[in-house]
VMD Tcl script that builds the backbone (N, CA, C; Angstrom):
set m [mol new atoms 321]
animate dup $m
set s [atomselect $m all]
$s set {name element resname resid chain x y z} {
  {N N MET 1 A 1.044 -1.446 0.003}
  {CA C MET 1 A 0.313 0.010 0.242}
  {C C MET 1 A 0.840 1.259 -0.527}
  {N N GLU 2 A 0.818 2.612 -0.948}
  {CA C GLU 2 A 0.482 3.236 -1.100}
  {C C GLU 2 A 0.019 4.504 -0.859}
  {N N LEU 3 A 1.010 5.239 -0.062}
  {CA C LEU 3 A -0.082 6.717 -0.068}
  {C C LEU 3 A 0.517 7.932 -0.795}
  {N N GLN 4 A -0.116 8.394 -1.741}
  {CA C GLN 4 A 0.204 8.833 -3.201}
  {C C GLN 4 A -0.998 10.056 -2.471}
  {N N ASP 5 A -0.103 11.512 -2.590}
  {CA C ASP 5 A -1.062 12.658 -2.034}
  {C C ASP 5 A -0.606 13.445 -2.783}
  {N N THR 6 A -1.209 15.394 -3.713}
  {CA C THR 6 A 0.141 16.200 -2.675}
  {C C THR 6 A 0.581 16.917 -2.044}
  {N N LEU 7 A 1.239 17.706 -2.423}
  {CA C LEU 7 A 1.744 18.617 -1.143}
  {C C LEU 7 A 1.035 19.277 -1.742}
  {N N SER 8 A 0.228 20.083 -1.820}
  {CA C SER 8 A -0.663 21.303 -1.541}
  {C C SER 8 A -1.781 20.526 -0.782}
  {N N LEU 9 A -1.328 19.002 -0.546}
  {CA C LEU 9 A -3.057 18.839 0.761}
  {C C LEU 9 A -2.253 18.493 1.927}
  {N N LEU 10 A -0.872 18.154 1.734}
  {CA C LEU 10 A -0.433 17.901 3.322}
  {C C LEU 10 A 0.358 19.427 3.726}
  {N N SER 11 A -0.501 19.817 4.755}
  {CA C SER 11 A -0.097 21.726 4.516}
  {C C SER 11 A 1.226 21.309 5.643}
  {N N ILE 12 A 1.108 20.357 6.607}
  {CA C ILE 12 A 2.417 20.439 7.434}
  {C C ILE 12 A 4.052 20.243 6.228}
  {N N LEU 13 A 4.290 19.734 4.753}
  {CA C LEU 13 A 4.537 20.173 3.839}
  {C C LEU 13 A 4.662 21.047 3.476}
  {N N ARG 14 A 4.068 21.970 3.619}
  {CA C ARG 14 A 4.657 23.276 2.993}
  {C C ARG 14 A 5.659 24.059 3.379}
  {N N LEU 15 A 5.869 23.112 4.581}
  {CA C LEU 15 A 7.610 23.944 5.018}
  {C C LEU 15 A 9.016 23.478 4.477}
  {N N ILE 16 A 8.435 22.476 3.666}
  {CA C ILE 16 A 9.968 22.023 2.831}
  {C C ILE 16 A 9.750 23.000 1.627}
  {N N SER 17 A 10.982 23.654 1.420}
  {CA C SER 17 A 11.211 24.001 0.423}
  {C C SER 17 A 12.460 23.535 -1.109}
  {N N ALA 18 A 12.659 22.223 -0.713}
  {CA C ALA 18 A 14.056 21.907 -1.395}
  {C C ALA 18 A 13.358 21.459 -3.006}
  {N N PRO 19 A 13.947 22.066 -3.815}
  {CA C PRO 19 A 13.113 22.151 -4.861}
  {C C PRO 19 A 13.313 20.564 -5.647}
  {N N ASN 20 A 13.841 19.479 -5.246}
  {CA C ASN 20 A 13.966 18.381 -5.779}
  {C C ASN 20 A 12.976 17.151 -4.914}
  {N N PHE 21 A 11.628 17.880 -3.998}
  {CA C PHE 21 A 11.414 17.316 -3.054}
  {C C PHE 21 A 9.841 17.080 -4.384}
  {N N PRO 22 A 9.810 15.919 -4.024}
  {CA C PRO 22 A 8.368 15.113 -5.261}
  {C C PRO 22 A 7.130 15.616 -4.968}
  {N N GLN 23 A 6.253 15.985 -6.489}
  {CA C GLN 23 A 5.050 16.725 -6.111}
  {C C GLN 23 A 4.296 15.283 -5.500}
  {N N TYR 24 A 3.660 14.372 -5.435}
  {CA C TYR 24 A 3.240 13.712 -5.108}
  {C C TYR 24 A 4.530 12.756 -4.004}
  {N N ILE 25 A 4.051 12.185 -3.002}
  {CA C ILE 25 A 5.076 11.397 -2.438}
  {C C ILE 25 A 4.118 10.698 -1.336}
  {N N GLY 26 A 5.481 9.305 -1.471}
  {CA C GLY 26 A 4.976 8.544 -1.378}
  {C C GLY 26 A 4.799 8.267 0.833}
  {N N ARG 27 A 4.384 6.889 1.311}
  {CA C ARG 27 A 3.783 7.029 2.721}
  {C C ARG 27 A 5.547 6.440 3.394}
  {N N THR 28 A 6.346 6.210 2.393}
  {CA C THR 28 A 7.492 6.137 3.360}
  {C C THR 28 A 7.996 7.161 3.948}
  {N N LYS 29 A 8.411 8.188 2.170}
  {CA C LYS 29 A 8.990 9.541 2.794}
  {C C LYS 29 A 8.327 10.537 3.393}
  {N N LEU 30 A 7.414 10.173 3.251}
  {CA C LEU 30 A 6.051 11.136 4.485}
  {C C LEU 30 A 6.547 10.419 5.654}
  {N N ALA 31 A 6.390 9.568 6.365}
  {CA C ALA 31 A 6.731 9.176 7.371}
  {C C ALA 31 A 8.173 9.254 8.018}
  {N N ASP 32 A 9.467 9.322 6.716}
  {CA C ASP 32 A 10.177 9.985 6.991}
  {C C ASP 32 A 10.614 11.045 7.462}
  {N N PHE 33 A 9.797 12.075 6.661}
  {CA C PHE 33 A 9.358 13.453 6.996}
  {C C PHE 33 A 9.380 13.783 8.135}
  {N N MET 34 A 8.453 13.106 8.921}
  {CA C MET 34 A 7.655 13.397 10.032}
  {C C MET 34 A 8.586 13.136 11.318}
  {N N GLU 35 A 9.232 11.778 10.903}
  {CA C GLU 35 A 10.702 11.356 11.983}
  {C C GLU 35 A 10.754 12.339 11.872}
  {N N SER 36 A 11.299 13.022 10.724}
  {CA C SER 36 A 12.745 13.802 11.113}
  {C C SER 36 A 12.372 15.802 11.594}
  {N N TYR 37 A 10.917 15.595 11.259}
  {CA C TYR 37 A 10.489 16.793 11.558}
  {C C TYR 37 A 10.065 17.435 13.009}
  {N N ALA 38 A 9.948 15.817 13.934}
  {CA C ALA 38 A 10.021 16.392 14.521}
  {C C ALA 38 A 11.352 15.876 16.149}
  {N N ILE 39 A 12.428 15.322 15.007}
  {CA C ILE 39 A 13.479 15.719 15.875}
  {C C ILE 39 A 13.916 16.254 15.542}
  {N N GLN 40 A 14.095 17.345 14.559}
  {CA C GLN 40 A 14.371 18.553 14.706}
  {C C GLN 40 A 13.987 20.500 15.673}
  {N N GLN 41 A 13.018 20.190 15.500}
  {CA C GLN 41 A 11.706 20.503 16.573}
  {C C GLN 41 A 11.735 20.207 17.988}
  {N N GLU 42 A 12.224 19.101 18.593}
  {CA C GLU 42 A 12.687 18.452 19.438}
  {C C GLU 42 A 11.279 18.218 19.999}
  {N N LEU 43 A 10.998 17.302 19.517}
  {CA C LEU 43 A 9.363 17.128 20.021}
  {C C LEU 43 A 9.430 15.590 20.624}
  {N N THR 44 A 8.613 15.207 21.450}
  {CA C THR 44 A 8.724 14.058 21.534}
  {C C THR 44 A 6.896 13.520 21.688}
  {N N VAL 45 A 7.502 11.987 20.705}
  {CA C VAL 45 A 6.012 11.760 20.297}
  {C C VAL 45 A 6.021 10.557 20.354}
  {N N TRP 46 A 5.191 10.074 21.177}
  {CA C TRP 46 A 4.791 8.726 21.868}
  {C C TRP 46 A 3.433 8.515 20.891}
  {N N THR 47 A 3.527 7.542 19.817}
  {CA C THR 47 A 2.997 6.971 19.184}
  {C C THR 47 A 2.028 5.402 19.802}
  {N N SER 48 A 0.962 4.679 19.855}
  {CA C SER 48 A 0.241 3.703 20.376}
  {C C SER 48 A 0.367 3.929 21.983}
  {N N SER 49 A -0.030 5.064 22.233}
  {CA C SER 49 A -0.201 5.462 23.613}
  {C C SER 49 A -1.404 5.791 24.326}
  {N N ALA 50 A -1.932 5.751 25.229}
  {CA C ALA 50 A -3.128 6.467 25.435}
  {C C ALA 50 A -3.180 7.240 27.074}
  {N N VAL 51 A -3.695 7.858 26.521}
  {CA C VAL 51 A -3.766 8.955 27.909}
  {C C VAL 51 A -5.205 8.778 28.959}
  {N N SER 52 A -5.220 8.530 30.118}
  {CA C SER 52 A -5.790 7.965 31.211}
  {C C SER 52 A -6.351 8.550 31.400}
  {N N SER 53 A -8.011 8.745 31.291}
  {CA C SER 53 A -9.324 9.429 31.432}
  {C C SER 53 A -9.497 9.600 33.364}
  {N N VAL 54 A -9.033 8.622 33.615}
  {CA C VAL 54 A -8.712 8.173 35.670}
  {C C VAL 54 A -7.370 8.162 35.985}
  {N N PRO 55 A -6.917 8.491 36.449}
  {CA C PRO 55 A -7.318 10.021 37.034}
  {C C PRO 55 A -7.152 11.036 35.053}
  {N N ALA 56 A -7.628 12.035 35.267}
  {CA C ALA 56 A -7.703 12.946 33.784}
  {C C ALA 56 A -6.427 14.232 34.327}
  {N N PRO 57 A -6.191 14.455 33.032}
  {CA C PRO 57 A -5.224 15.846 33.174}
  {C C PRO 57 A -5.776 16.131 33.820}
  {N N VAL 58 A -4.327 17.133 34.612}
  {CA C VAL 58 A -4.725 18.441 35.212}
  {C C VAL 58 A -4.086 18.953 35.333}
  {N N PHE 59 A -3.942 20.447 34.856}
  {CA C PHE 59 A -3.077 21.437 34.979}
  {C C PHE 59 A -3.029 22.090 36.585}
  {N N ASP 60 A -1.683 22.122 36.880}
  {CA C ASP 60 A -1.527 22.735 38.027}
  {C C ASP 60 A -0.841 24.723 38.127}
  {N N GLU 61 A -1.965 25.268 38.626}
  {CA C GLU 61 A -1.464 27.011 37.706}
  {C C GLU 61 A 0.065 27.617 39.052}
  {N N ALA 62 A 0.513 26.382 40.056}
  {CA C ALA 62 A 1.218 26.861 40.760}
  {C C ALA 62 A 2.467 26.549 39.895}
  {N N THR 63 A 3.019 25.391 39.863}
  {CA C THR 63 A 3.893 25.112 38.337}
  {C C THR 63 A 4.069 25.500 36.847}
  {N N LYS 64 A 2.626 25.599 36.525}
  {CA C LYS 64 A 2.218 25.831 35.411}
  {C C LYS 64 A 2.523 24.453 34.589}
  {N N ARG 65 A 2.311 23.193 35.448}
  {CA C ARG 65 A 2.142 22.132 34.755}
  {C C ARG 65 A 1.208 21.201 34.237}
  {N N TRP 66 A 0.926 20.943 33.675}
  {CA C TRP 66 A 0.149 19.473 33.394}
  {C C TRP 66 A 0.381 18.085 34.278}
  {N N THR 67 A -0.384 17.402 34.838}
  {CA C THR 67 A -0.204 15.929 34.633}
  {C C THR 67 A -1.220 15.044 34.559}
  {N N VAL 68 A -0.342 14.079 33.852}
  {CA C VAL 68 A -1.041 13.278 32.662}
  {C C VAL 68 A -0.616 11.960 33.404}
  {N N VAL 69 A -1.316 10.735 33.159}
  {CA C VAL 69 A -0.697 9.292 33.074}
  {C C VAL 69 A -1.295 9.015 31.530}
  {N N VAL 70 A -0.237 7.999 31.225}
  {CA C VAL 70 A -0.596 8.012 29.838}
  {C C VAL 70 A 0.418 5.890 30.221}
  {N N ASN 71 A -0.808 5.763 29.490}
  {CA C ASN 71 A -0.588 3.878 28.909}
  {C C ASN 71 A 0.201 3.416 28.090}
  {N N ARG 72 A 1.759 3.637 28.188}
  {CA C ARG 72 A 2.006 3.258 27.432}
  {C C ARG 72 A 2.536 1.536 26.680}
  {N N ALA 73 A 3.003 0.989 25.842}
  {CA C ALA 73 A 2.799 -0.589 25.976}
  {C C ALA 73 A 2.445 -1.239 27.240}
  {N N GLY 74 A 1.396 -0.886 28.100}
  {CA C GLY 74 A 0.772 -1.512 29.108}
  {C C GLY 74 A 1.483 -1.197 30.219}
  {N N ASN 75 A 2.452 -0.171 30.050}
  {CA C ASN 75 A 2.745 0.406 31.658}
  {C C ASN 75 A 2.220 2.067 31.982}
  {N N GLU 76 A 1.607 2.246 32.726}
  {CA C GLU 76 A 1.291 3.814 32.936}
  {C C GLU 76 A 2.070 4.818 33.306}
  {N N VAL 77 A 3.035 5.907 32.607}
  {CA C VAL 77 A 3.854 6.923 33.169}
  {C C VAL 77 A 3.098 8.293 33.449}
  {N N THR 78 A 3.994 8.863 35.019}
  {CA C THR 78 A 3.144 10.288 35.101}
  {C C THR 78 A 3.974 10.680 34.096}
  {N N LEU 79 A 3.640 11.864 33.428}
  {CA C LEU 79 A 4.094 13.172 32.890}
  {C C LEU 79 A 3.425 13.820 33.555}
  {N N ASN 80 A 5.040 15.249 33.801}
  {CA C ASN 80 A 4.535 16.930 33.926}
  {C C ASN 80 A 5.023 17.903 33.136}
  {N N PRO 81 A 4.917 17.525 31.885}
  {CA C PRO 81 A 5.102 18.488 30.901}
  {C C PRO 81 A 4.916 19.694 31.069}
  {N N LYS 82 A 5.198 20.550 30.695}
  {CA C LYS 82 A 4.600 22.023 30.502}
  {C C LYS 82 A 3.491 22.228 29.833}
  {N N HIS 83 A 3.733 21.528 28.104}
  {CA C HIS 83 A 2.284 21.404 27.037}
  {C C HIS 83 A 2.229 20.060 27.070}
  {N N LEU 84 A 0.811 20.121 26.498}
  {CA C LEU 84 A 0.212 18.495 25.986}
  {C C LEU 84 A -0.906 19.261 25.039}
  {N N ILE 85 A -0.586 18.173 24.550}
  {CA C ILE 85 A -0.721 17.751 23.284}
  {C C ILE 85 A -1.899 16.495 22.805}
  {N N ILE 86 A -2.931 16.472 22.762}
  {CA C ILE 86 A -3.543 15.132 22.732}
  {C C ILE 86 A -4.171 14.672 21.416}
  {N N ALA 87 A -3.837 13.539 20.616}
  {CA C ALA 87 A -4.215 13.954 18.942}
  {C C ALA 87 A -4.771 12.746 18.926}
  {N N THR 88 A -5.781 12.663 18.959}
  {CA C THR 88 A -7.056 11.461 19.541}
  {C C THR 88 A -7.611 11.470 17.672}
  {N N GLY 89 A -7.434 11.654 16.603}
  {CA C GLY 89 A -7.575 11.263 15.358}
  {C C GLY 89 A -9.034 10.929 14.849}
  {N N ILE 90 A -9.964 11.956 16.298}
  {CA C ILE 90 A -11.604 11.380 15.935}
  {C C ILE 90 A -11.716 12.580 15.148}
  {N N GLY 91 A -11.629 13.462 14.451}
  {CA C GLY 91 A -11.409 14.571 13.400}
  {C C GLY 91 A -12.109 14.109 12.237}
  {N N ALA 92 A -12.924 14.563 11.760}
  {CA C ALA 92 A -13.276 13.985 10.449}
  {C C ALA 92 A -12.617 14.856 8.939}
  {N N PRO 93 A -12.713 13.581 8.272}
  {CA C PRO 93 A -10.941 13.105 7.516}
  {C C PRO 93 A -11.422 14.470 6.213}
  {N N TYR 94 A -11.151 14.989 5.850}
  {CA C TYR 94 A -10.874 15.865 4.701}
  {C C TYR 94 A -10.554 15.138 3.279}
  {N N VAL 95 A -11.792 14.975 2.877}
  {CA C VAL 95 A -11.567 14.062 1.367}
  {C C VAL 95 A -12.002 14.646 -0.052}
  {N N PRO 96 A -11.550 15.542 -1.134}
  {CA C PRO 96 A -11.921 15.882 -1.855}
  {C C PRO 96 A -12.819 15.211 -2.663}
  {N N GLN 97 A -14.230 15.902 -3.065}
  {CA C GLN 97 A -14.617 14.996 -4.184}
  {C C GLN 97 A -14.171 15.255 -5.721}
  {N N ILE 98 A -13.689 13.689 -6.319}
  {CA C ILE 98 A -13.267 13.806 -7.668}
  {C C ILE 98 A -13.976 13.001 -8.322}
  {N N PRO 99 A -14.271 13.411 -9.099}
  {CA C PRO 99 A -15.672 12.073 -10.330}
  {C C PRO 99 A -14.819 11.274 -10.535}
  {N N GLY 100 A -15.288 10.347 -10.142}
  {CA C GLY 100 A -14.904 8.786 -10.863}
  {C C GLY 100 A -13.541 8.036 -9.220}
  {N N GLN 101 A -13.578 8.777 -8.318}
  {CA C GLN 101 A -12.726 8.231 -7.346}
  {C C GLN 101 A -13.555 6.819 -6.861}
  {N N TRP 102 A -14.399 7.076 -6.474}
  {CA C TRP 102 A -14.789 5.834 -6.399}
  {C C TRP 102 A -14.537 4.354 -7.221}
  {N N GLY 103 A -14.302 4.935 -8.098}
  {CA C GLY 103 A -14.178 3.555 -9.441}
  {C C GLY 103 A -15.588 2.741 -9.528}
  {N N VAL 104 A -15.980 2.489 -10.466}
  {CA C VAL 104 A -17.338 1.558 -10.703}
  {C C VAL 104 A -18.042 0.428 -9.190}
  {N N VAL 105 A -19.156 0.902 -8.733}
  {CA C VAL 105 A -19.442 -0.251 -7.766}
  {C C VAL 105 A -19.956 -1.650 -8.621}
  {N N LEU 106 A -19.261 -2.836 -7.765}
  {CA C LEU 106 A -20.195 -3.579 -8.968}
  {C C LEU 106 A -21.043 -5.078 -8.426}
  {N N CYS 107 A -21.499 -4.576 -6.620}
  {CA C CYS 107 A -22.642 -4.805 -6.201}
  {C C CYS 107 A -23.041 -4.335 -5.409}
}
mol reanalyze $m
mol bondsrecalc $m
mol representation Tube
mol addrep $m
């Protein structure tokens, strides 16, 4: 399986200015870019992790930090970051309407 999408639809990739970067990008190149972006921006990214709802994340006004419990590979880890981004993936996807994009339905 291969992701083929134009750079114009991938807003984060607008940061790419290399003239040799392809118009259509495969999934491996996209994954490599996302990993290198996180490294360059010094971001800590944990995939396949779940934020515990009990206890819910709490912001401490005195320390200006969050307390959040994360289940990562079966282990509960308590973190106290300054910033918290929870990317749940529950937003509705943007799927442009292209005539014939679904092909012919046979049944």
